[in-house]
C-alpha angles and dihedrals in degrees: 000000000000123000113234113216115200132170137179121219111220122194111246114251093010126114104260092228090054091047091052095041096236134127114014089350093068127092114286133193120199131184096219144003094258092058091047093044094052091047091052092046090052090054099033096119091056094044091050091041092235133128090236139357105292114247089226097048089121113057099191125039096204131107089230089061090082089070097054124092099267095042091243092299123122101265097245091055093044091055092048090052091046092049093048093051093045094048103039111021098073103182096053125097126201093277092051089049093054093046089051092050090050089050090052090048092051091047093052093046089052088050090056104263133184088052118203118233112249114233 
C-alpha cells in the first residue's frame, strides 16, 4: 500500500477559505439584488475582514449620499463591497452591483449606522 502525500498551499496572510475559494468566497448566483444584499449583510464582517460591522461604515448620514461616488460608504468599505460583488456574484452586471450596494446602504441606515461612539 502506497502512502499518498497531499498538501494544500495557502496564501500567507489570507483567510484560508478565501485562498481555497470555498464558503462565501466561492461563486454565487442570486435571483435579485435583495437576496444578494441580505447575503452580503449576513457576511459583512468576513467580507470587510473585521470582527464586527464598523460603526463608521457609512461616512455620510444623508439620503443624498446614495448618489455620490462611494454610495455613502466610507471608501475603503465601498471598494471591498464592490470587489466582492464583482469577484463572487457571477450573474450581476455593474448596474446590479450598484443597486445591491444601495440596498445594503439603506439596510444599514435603517439599522442605525453610522453608530456614534459612546463616551
